[in-house]
C-alpha positions in Angstrom: -1.4 15.8 -22.7 -0.8 13.2 -20.1 -0.7 15.3 -18.0 -4.0 17.1 -18.4 -6.0 14.1 -18.5 -4.3 12.5 -15.1 -5.1 15.9 -13.6 -9.1 16.2 -14.4 -8.8 11.8 -13.7 -7.9 12.9 -10.2 -10.9 15.9 -9.9 -12.9 13.7 -10.8 -12.0 11.0 -8.5 -11.4 13.5 -5.9 -15.1 14.3 -6.4 -16.4 10.9 -6.4 -14.6 9.1 -3.7 -13.5 11.7 -1.1 -16.2 14.1 -1.7 -18.7 11.7 -1.5 -17.3 10.6 1.5 -16.4 13.5 3.7 -18.8 15.4 1.9 -22.2 15.0 0.3 -23.0 12.2 3.2 -22.0 14.3 5.9 -24.4 17.2 4.1 -27.4 14.4 3.9 -27.1 13.6 7.4 -26.6 17.1 8.7 -27.5 19.7 6.3 -24.4 21.6 7.5 -26.6 22.1 10.8 -24.1 22.0 14.0 -25.6 20.8 17.0 -24.4 23.9 19.3 -20.7 22.7 19.8 -18.1 25.8 22.0 -16.6 27.7 19.7 -13.6 26.5 20.7 -14.5 22.6 19.3 -16.1 23.9 16.1 -12.3 26.2 15.5 -10.1 22.7 16.5 -12.8 21.1 13.8 -12.1 24.0 10.8 -8.1 23.5 12.0 -7.8 19.6 11.6 -10.3 19.9 7.9 -8.3 22.5 6.6 -4.8 20.1 7.8 -6.1 17.3 6.4 -7.6 18.9 2.9 -3.9 20.0 2.6 -3.0 16.7 2.5 -5.1 15.2 0.5 -4.9 17.9 -2.3 -1.4 17.1 -2.0 -1.1 13.9 -2.3 -3.6 14.0 -5.7 -1.2 17.0 -7.1 1.4 14.1 -6.7 -0.4 11.7 -8.5 -0.2 13.8 -11.2 2.8 15.9 -11.3 5.0 12.6 -9.9 3.3 10.0 -11.6 1.1 11.3 -14.6 -1.8 9.0 -13.4 -4.6 9.3 -11.0 -5.3 7.6 -7.4 -8.5 5.8 -9.0 -7.6 2.2 -9.3 -9.6 2.0 -12.6 -6.4 4.8 -14.3 -3.6 4.0 -12.2 0.0 5.8 -11.9 2.0 4.8 -16.0 5.1 4.7 -13.7 6.4 3.0 -11.1 9.5 2.1 -9.3 9.2 -1.3 -8.9 8.1 -1.6 -12.7 9.0 1.3 -14.7 7.3 1.3 -18.1 6.7 -2.3 -17.6 3.1 -3.3 -18.3 2.1 -6.5 -18.6 -0.7 -9.2 -19.0 -1.7 -9.1 -15.4 0.1 -6.4 -13.4 -1.1 -4.8 -10.9 0.3 -1.7 -8.8 -0.3 -2.9 -4.9 2.0 0.4 -3.4 3.1 3.1 -4.5 6.5 2.3 -6.3 5.7 -1.8 -5.9 4.1 -3.7 -8.4 2.8 -7.1 -8.9 2.9 -9.7 -11.8 1.1 -13.2 -11.2 1.2 -14.2 -14.9 4.1 -16.2 -16.2 4.3 -14.7 -19.9 5.5 -11.4 -18.0 8.9 -13.2 -16.8 10.4 -13.2 -20.0 9.4 -9.6 -21.0 11.1 -8.8 -17.0 14.2 -10.5 -18.5 14.2 -9.0 -21.5 14.1 -5.7 -20.3 14.5 -5.5 -16.1 12.9 -2.7 -14.6 15.8 -0.6 -12.6 14.3 -2.5 -8.9 13.0 -6.1 -9.2 12.7 -8.9 -7.3 11.6 -12.4 -8.3 8.8 -14.5 -6.2 8.0 -17.8 -6.4 6.0 -19.7 -4.2 2.5 -21.8 -3.9 0.3 -21.6 -0.5 -2.8 -23.7 -1.0 -4.9 -22.4 1.8 -8.8 -23.0 1.7 -11.4 -20.6 1.4 -11.2 -18.2 4.2 -8.1 -20.1 6.0 -5.8 -17.3 5.2 -7.8 -14.1 6.9 -9.0 -16.5 9.8 -5.4 -16.8 11.2 -4.2 -13.8 10.4 -7.1 -12.1 12.6 -6.5 -14.8 15.1 -2.8 -13.5 15.1 -1.0 -16.6 13.6 0.7 -14.7 11.5 3.2 -11.5 12.8 2.1 -8.9 10.0 3.8 -5.7 9.1 3.3 -2.5 6.7 4.5 -3.5 3.0 7.1 -0.8 2.5 8.8 -0.5 -0.7 12.6 0.1 1.0 11.7 -3.6 2.5 11.2 -5.3 -0.6 13.7 -3.7 -2.2 16.7 -3.8 0.0 19.8 -3.9 -0.9 20.4 -6.8 1.7 17.5 -9.7 1.1 19.0 -11.7 4.0 18.5 -8.4 6.8 14.6 -8.0 5.3 13.3 -9.9 7.9 15.4 -8.5 10.3 14.0 -5.2 9.3 10.6 -5.9 9.1 10.2 -7.4 12.6 12.4 -4.2 13.8 9.2 -2.3 12.3 6.4 -3.4 13.9 8.5 -3.4 17.4 9.8 -6.9 17.8 13.5 -7.4 18.6 14.9 -10.4 16.6 17.3 -11.0 19.2 14.2 -11.5 21.8 12.8 -14.6 19.9 14.5 -18.6 20.1 16.0 -19.4 17.6 14.8 -23.6 16.1 17.0 -25.6 15.7 17.0 -29.5 15.4 18.0 -31.6 18.5 19.9 -34.6 18.6 17.2 -36.9 17.7 16.0 -34.7 14.6 13.1 -32.9 16.3 12.8 -29.4 16.7 13.1 -27.6 19.9 13.4 -23.9 21.2 16.8 -22.0 22.0 
């Protein structure tokens, strides 16, 4: 029964999201009338469309078969690598297989029955409204794609280096910051 609901939800989301963006909107703009593009360019367009549709349909199918859910945020997968069957009061799947919670009440439930892969991060950030995004846009931060293999790496001490390497930065080329004799930080 869960698989039928997941399939129905995925088909509905497929029609609403990609169907509108890649189907309805282009039809409203062009009514599918060609502007006289050369035959080779039209063929290339059809091949590209078929390849994209294959990948899209495969991904939607995997949501149903592997995750028993949909790609729609309103009906996410029921099973995640990070959380297993854990569903907390404020849990959100942020990446396939990675869920976050910000509710203190979830901590005791996680402690009582931890998922197979689990990381606990505690902290506080005190940015003003829009400050973080401004800093990122100014390139004050080096951002790397979120990856489950980095988040759940067996050697947490290696994660920083692996994240740098994932965006093409060799950690050995960065300066190391160490205290100088007078207590101030200097670059080595």
